[in-house]
LUMBA-971869 format. One record per residue (C-alpha): x, y, z. Coordinates in pm, whole numbers. Last residue first. Layout:
N
{{X,Y,Z}}
...
This chain:
485
{{15078,5922,8611}}
{{15075,6297,8666}}
{{15278,6273,8989}}
{{15540,6057,8815}}
{{15582,6323,8546}}
{{15604,6602,8802}}
{{15874,6416,8999}}
{{16073,6348,8680}}
{{16052,6713,8578}}
{{16165,6821,8926}}
{{16453,6575,8908}}
{{16560,6721,8574}}
{{16526,7075,8709}}
{{16763,6992,8996}}
{{17012,6822,8765}}
{{17001,7120,8526}}
{{17070,7356,8818}}
{{17368,7139,8920}}
{{17502,7153,8564}}
{{17479,7531,8555}}
{{17658,7547,8892}}
{{17935,7311,8778}}
{{17966,7529,8466}}
{{17998,7846,8674}}
{{18234,7668,8912}}
{{18474,7581,8630}}
{{18438,7921,8463}}
{{18517,8104,8788}}
{{18833,7893,8827}}
{{18937,7990,8473}}
{{18860,8355,8550}}
{{19086,8338,8856}}
{{19391,8274,8636}}
{{19696,8410,8822}}
{{19575,8280,9158}}
{{19559,7928,9014}}
{{19283,7678,9067}}
{{19154,7571,8725}}
{{19469,7703,8550}}
{{19702,7431,8679}}
{{19779,7205,8384}}
{{19843,6839,8295}}
{{19616,6655,8539}}
{{19372,6946,8513}}
{{19295,6845,8154}}
{{19145,6522,8285}}
{{18932,6710,8537}}
{{18837,6961,8265}}
{{18714,6679,8043}}
{{18502,6537,8326}}
{{18366,6889,8391}}
{{18274,6920,8022}}
{{18111,6575,8045}}
{{17883,6699,8324}}
{{17804,7032,8155}}
{{17718,6882,7818}}
{{17520,6589,7956}}
{{17309,6807,8186}}
{{17252,7064,7909}}
{{17141,6801,7657}}
{{16915,6632,7915}}
{{16748,6960,8007}}
{{16670,7018,7639}}
{{16456,6705,7644}}
{{16501,6378,7453}}
{{16532,6165,7765}}
{{16424,6358,8074}}
{{16211,6093,8246}}
{{16426,5799,8139}}
{{16739,5981,8254}}
{{16632,5995,8619}}
{{16969,6138,8732}}
{{17190,5914,8948}}
{{17497,5954,8726}}
{{17471,6334,8742}}
{{17447,6352,9120}}
{{17743,6113,9135}}
{{17931,6351,8904}}
{{17875,6647,9137}}
{{17970,6445,9443}}
{{18290,6337,9266}}
{{18370,6699,9180}}
{{18323,6826,9534}}
{{18495,6520,9688}}
{{18798,6582,9466}}
{{18838,6934,9603}}
{{18794,6805,9960}}
{{19067,6545,9901}}
{{19304,6808,9760}}
{{19251,7034,10062}}
{{19303,6743,10302}}
{{19631,6661,10115}}
{{19779,7004,10177}}
{{19641,7343,10088}}
{{19904,7507,9865}}
{{20105,7202,9758}}
{{19800,6973,9750}}
{{19614,7232,9541}}
{{19912,7258,9303}}
{{19944,6880,9279}}
{{19579,6851,9178}}
{{19584,7148,8940}}
{{19883,7006,8758}}
{{20155,7214,8595}}
{{20344,7290,8914}}
{{20422,7609,9098}}
{{20536,7686,9451}}
{{20911,7646,9501}}
{{21132,7432,9722}}
{{21507,7440,9798}}
{{21481,7776,9972}}
{{21230,7647,10226}}
{{20936,7848,10364}}
{{20745,7839,10034}}
{{20551,8116,9861}}
{{20233,8321,9858}}
{{19945,8075,9836}}
{{19971,7863,10147}}
{{20248,7617,10232}}
{{20041,7298,10251}}
{{19784,7253,10526}}
{{19840,6888,10619}}
{{20109,6738,10392}}
{{20388,6995,10433}}
{{20718,6805,10388}}
{{20578,6527,10168}}
{{20378,6782,9969}}
{{20691,6981,9890}}
{{20881,6672,9771}}
{{20584,6568,9558}}
{{20583,6915,9400}}
{{20954,6884,9313}}
{{20893,6558,9125}}
{{20591,6699,8944}}
{{20787,7011,8843}}
{{21065,6793,8699}}
{{20806,6603,8496}}
{{20680,6937,8365}}
{{21030,7043,8266}}
{{21075,6720,8069}}
{{20738,6768,7902}}
{{20819,7126,7797}}
{{21167,7028,7671}}
{{21039,6769,7424}}
{{21129,6399,7430}}
{{20895,6265,7698}}
{{20768,5994,7459}}
{{20409,6100,7525}}
{{20508,6464,7480}}
{{20694,6389,7158}}
{{20379,6210,7035}}
{{20167,6521,7102}}
{{20410,6756,6925}}
{{20423,6525,6623}}
{{20043,6505,6620}}
{{20018,6884,6644}}
{{20274,6945,6371}}
{{20077,6715,6139}}
{{19745,6853,6257}}
{{19822,7207,6142}}
{{19777,7093,5779}}
{{19440,6917,5843}}
{{19449,6545,5749}}
{{19429,6405,6103}}
{{19148,6647,6189}}
{{18931,6512,5908}}
{{18956,6166,6066}}
{{18864,6305,6410}}
{{18567,6493,6261}}
{{18446,6171,6100}}
{{18473,5989,6434}}
{{18275,6262,6609}}
{{18012,6247,6335}}
{{18001,5865,6363}}
{{17911,5916,6728}}
{{17555,5986,6616}}
{{17437,5629,6654}}
{{17636,5585,6976}}
{{17489,5895,7145}}
{{17577,5844,7513}}
{{17899,5659,7431}}
{{17990,5932,7182}}
{{17932,6197,7447}}
{{18174,6017,7680}}
{{18425,5994,7393}}
{{18380,6369,7343}}
{{18468,6440,7707}}
{{18776,6216,7692}}
{{18895,6390,7374}}
{{18835,6732,7530}}
{{19057,6644,7827}}
{{19332,6510,7600}}
{{19309,6826,7388}}
{{19339,7041,7698}}
{{19652,6855,7809}}
{{19805,6873,7462}}
{{19753,7246,7414}}
{{19858,7304,7052}}
{{19632,7612,7066}}
{{19553,7567,6694}}
{{19375,7236,6756}}
{{19147,7396,7014}}
{{19069,7676,6769}}
{{18960,7418,6512}}
{{18739,7246,6771}}
{{18569,7570,6878}}
{{18492,7668,6520}}
{{18361,7319,6435}}
{{18147,7297,6749}}
{{17999,7640,6680}}
{{17915,7545,6322}}
{{17754,7218,6434}}
{{17548,7400,6699}}
{{17437,7653,6437}}
{{17322,7372,6208}}
{{17128,7219,6503}}
{{16936,7535,6589}}
{{17021,7598,6955}}
{{16856,7454,7268}}
{{16908,7105,7128}}
{{16633,6839,7135}}
{{16769,6500,7027}}
{{17118,6615,7124}}
{{17423,6560,6901}}
{{17491,6924,6810}}
{{17386,7042,7156}}
{{17631,6804,7323}}
{{17899,6917,7078}}
{{17842,7278,7191}}
{{17874,7177,7558}}
{{18193,6982,7489}}
{{18340,7265,7283}}
{{18252,7526,7547}}
{{18401,7345,7845}}
{{18718,7210,7685}}
{{18758,7542,7499}}
{{18805,7732,7823}}
{{19094,7503,7913}}
{{19246,7546,7568}}
{{19240,7924,7613}}
{{19427,7875,7941}}
{{19679,7655,7759}}
{{19723,7916,7486}}
{{19805,8195,7736}}
{{19715,8558,7660}}
{{19338,8475,7668}}
{{19239,8729,7400}}
{{19268,8474,7117}}
{{19573,8264,7213}}
{{19637,8040,6912}}
{{19983,7883,6906}}
{{20248,7954,6638}}
{{20452,7655,6525}}
{{20826,7642,6585}}
{{21101,7886,6483}}
{{20956,8141,6725}}
{{21051,7913,7019}}
{{20835,7968,7327}}
{{20822,7586,7367}}
{{20555,7588,7093}}
{{20491,7951,7006}}
{{20309,8240,7171}}
{{20247,8589,7039}}
{{20248,8855,7312}}
{{20623,8907,7282}}
{{20581,9121,6970}}
{{20443,9411,7172}}
{{20158,9444,7418}}
{{20044,9295,7749}}
{{19684,9373,7852}}
{{19632,9662,8094}}
{{19294,9780,7964}}
{{19449,10039,7729}}
{{19698,9766,7636}}
{{19413,9602,7444}}
{{19525,9772,7122}}
{{19835,9551,7146}}
{{19623,9256,7033}}
{{19543,9426,6704}}
{{19902,9538,6640}}
{{20043,9197,6729}}
{{19794,9022,6498}}
{{19884,9262,6215}}
{{20257,9209,6268}}
{{20211,8831,6273}}
{{20021,8818,5945}}
{{19663,8702,6011}}
{{19600,8328,6030}}
{{19623,8297,6408}}
{{19439,8623,6474}}
{{19140,8494,6277}}
{{19142,8157,6456}}
{{19165,8315,6803}}
{{18889,8564,6723}}
{{18670,8274,6611}}
{{18747,8088,6935}}
{{18653,8391,7146}}
{{18331,8428,6947}}
{{18254,8058,6998}}
{{18309,8089,7373}}
{{18084,8394,7397}}
{{17809,8230,7190}}
{{17828,7904,7386}}
{{17824,8085,7721}}
{{17529,8300,7611}}
{{17334,7988,7510}}
{{17410,7819,7842}}
{{17290,8129,8028}}
{{16968,8153,7827}}
{{16886,7782,7857}}
{{16924,7802,8234}}
{{16703,8110,8259}}
{{16431,7939,8055}}
{{16462,7619,8257}}
{{16392,7811,8575}}
{{16581,7877,8899}}
{{16905,8045,8798}}
{{17001,8286,9076}}
{{17041,8046,9368}}
{{17232,7777,9176}}
{{17446,8042,9009}}
{{17535,8236,9324}}
{{17633,7922,9511}}
{{17863,7811,9228}}
{{18010,8160,9196}}
{{18137,8091,9549}}
{{18453,7930,9413}}
{{18521,8235,9194}}
{{18470,8460,9497}}
{{18737,8262,9684}}
{{18975,8275,9386}}
{{18925,8649,9342}}
{{18987,8707,9715}}
{{19317,8518,9678}}
{{19419,8735,9383}}
{{19328,9053,9571}}
{{19517,8952,9886}}
{{19826,8866,9682}}
{{19799,9192,9485}}
{{19768,9404,9799}}
{{20082,9243,9938}}
{{20159,9007,10227}}
{{20528,8916,10212}}
{{20576,8545,10174}}
{{20602,8229,10386}}
{{20459,8393,10698}}
{{20122,8430,10526}}
{{20100,8051,10489}}
{{19883,7989,10795}}
{{19633,8253,10682}}
{{19620,8123,10325}}
{{19596,7761,10439}}
{{19302,7846,10667}}
{{19126,8040,10389}}
{{19169,7748,10147}}
{{19045,7504,10411}}
{{18730,7712,10458}}
{{18669,7724,10083}}
{{18711,7345,10059}}
{{18459,7298,10341}}
{{18219,7536,10166}}
{{18260,7331,9846}}
{{18210,7006,10041}}
{{17876,7142,10172}}
{{17748,7290,9843}}
{{17797,6973,9635}}
{{17502,6920,9650}}
{{17215,7168,9634}}
{{17213,7450,9888}}
{{16924,7669,9775}}
{{16820,7972,9979}}
{{16442,8018,9944}}
{{16348,8315,9733}}
{{16533,8645,9723}}
{{16358,8973,9794}}
{{16401,8935,10170}}
{{16586,9270,10187}}
{{16901,9102,10319}}
{{16876,8828,10056}}
{{16838,9085,9778}}
{{17137,9273,9913}}
{{17340,8951,9921}}
{{17266,8887,9553}}
{{17329,9247,9443}}
{{17659,9269,9633}}
{{17764,8923,9515}}
{{17716,9016,9151}}
{{17873,9361,9189}}
{{18184,9220,9356}}
{{18217,8953,9085}}
{{18167,9209,8806}}
{{18422,9450,8948}}
{{18687,9186,9010}}
{{18641,9034,8663}}
{{18684,9376,8503}}
{{19015,9388,8683}}
{{19099,9625,8965}}
{{19448,9777,8924}}
{{19643,9751,9247}}
{{19743,9993,9524}}
{{19456,10205,9396}}
{{19594,10228,9042}}
{{19378,10319,8744}}
{{19352,10170,8395}}
{{19068,9930,8488}}
{{19183,9578,8413}}
{{19125,9331,8129}}
{{19273,8985,8192}}
{{18969,8769,8113}}
{{18846,8986,7825}}
{{18658,8755,7583}}
{{18563,8427,7752}}
{{18567,8513,8122}}
{{18457,8872,8054}}
{{18155,8770,7847}}
{{18054,8504,8100}}
{{18070,8754,8388}}
{{17872,9014,8192}}
{{17598,8757,8128}}
{{17605,8662,8496}}
{{17555,9028,8587}}
{{17266,9058,8343}}
{{17109,8756,8512}}
{{17178,8923,8846}}
{{16926,9190,8753}}
{{16867,9560,8822}}
{{17202,9625,8985}}
{{17364,9467,8682}}
{{17182,9713,8457}}
{{17308,10006,8664}}
{{17663,9874,8656}}
{{17649,9833,8278}}
{{17530,10192,8238}}
{{17802,10318,8473}}
{{18067,10113,8292}}
{{17952,10239,7951}}
{{17967,10597,8079}}
{{18313,10542,8228}}
{{18439,10389,7902}}
{{18308,10688,7709}}
{{18486,10924,7947}}
{{18806,10720,7931}}
{{18821,10732,7552}}
{{18676,11082,7500}}
{{18883,11273,7754}}
{{18832,11239,8134}}
{{18690,11583,8218}}
{{18525,11652,7885}}
{{18381,11302,7862}}
{{18235,11328,8212}}
{{18108,11683,8159}}
{{17946,11584,7831}}
{{17776,11286,7994}}
{{17662,11501,8288}}
{{17515,11760,8046}}
{{17364,11517,7792}}
{{17117,11337,8021}}
{{16957,11641,8185}}
{{16981,11829,7855}}
{{16792,11553,7673}}
{{16524,11548,7943}}
{{16485,11926,7924}}
{{16447,11906,7546}}
{{16188,11629,7574}}
{{15991,11828,7832}}
{{16004,12138,7612}}
{{15885,11936,7311}}
{{15595,11781,7503}}
{{15493,12116,7651}}
{{15492,12277,7306}}
{{15278,11997,7159}}
{{15010,12046,7425}}
{{14821,11731,7509}}
{{15082,11620,7762}}
{{15221,11266,7735}}
{{15586,11368,7747}}
{{15515,11619,8023}}
{{15316,11371,8231}}
{{15598,11117,8200}}
{{15859,11373,8298}}
{{15657,11486,8599}}
{{15602,11123,8709}}
{{15977,11055,8667}}
{{16051,11334,8916}}
{{16238,11652,8829}}
């Protein structure tokens, strides 16, 4: 039955023909759905139907694919399909593969516009090449498994999300939409984290354990405490499993929400931007993630310098923070870290020392991503910079820094006079300062380039891509303004 036949039947003059066509259409839809649910049971059948519908929509538009990517990064970063094909594909895997398949197909069929390679595309491709070289050279250091290959492929695809974003998002309307979706998804994740934090522990465990159907951890061990000691303060995790990883996501979303709250022309209603910023900030406090909080603080200071008259709101929020009940434990925890008194800080300093030893032995291409060739060394350090240097050598670290420095130079050289007071300015400021905050947070944690947390890497390059698009549109606006005058 062709669509033309269906349309003619639905629009037919005869009432009987219209009803028969409608009934046939309903049967054509209901029979395969019923068979799917009957064959897989209700839960898996329904999930399969939703997945098929989502896949179809993603095939229709990469914007829908990017929306799905943002939702998964913020809300279900560790969800996996409950099947085993040597490994369990994650939702992130499926969305990334679908996104790149649709994008490359459009290029092959000449349905995509001009290929865009805005800076920092070249250093990013260089970094990707070095990562592949280090992976190949380091294969001998560990047994090659399906999971290792999958995790490395996830990291490479996460890096290339930058290229996909700058080639998919070409208009201000599309940019505003994606930033809005990211803020909504991040705020929802933060709200879930706050609610779970204040619920009784057994209720929070029961709710989080419901995610075991998509391969999330379950049981009482899923709750996280300072130094993993249940006698100390509980840490917010939302659906991110790890409080530090949640804190990393909050650096990006809180900074971008605060930028909208302070902007002269926000893309969201200003009261909503304030509410989002408050929710995100409270959740950040409840993570007790000191590195993430330091990164966010730097990002907010940068925003305060840009909006000095409105910086009083940031100062007021900081004063209120000091008097919040959780803040007392947080401040104590932060001071202990600065004084190197707590166990977590002492262990981290030990990791730094061991990482320097590894880098001294393997400075050029590192040891790869699977393991180390020496028994007295190990791969793993709570600093994204030292981790990259360990895995890819000093050239890999330099190329990573060149990417981010190039990005920030592009931001600094923007024609701010031409875009002052526009929504483009608020997005450019929010994304650039979010990346600055993430760079500071990366000194103290490794989630931005870690095989275990590919969604965090995808978020970094997504935001860098959104910022690069805003820089391009800002320059186009400036060029159009100068052409008019």
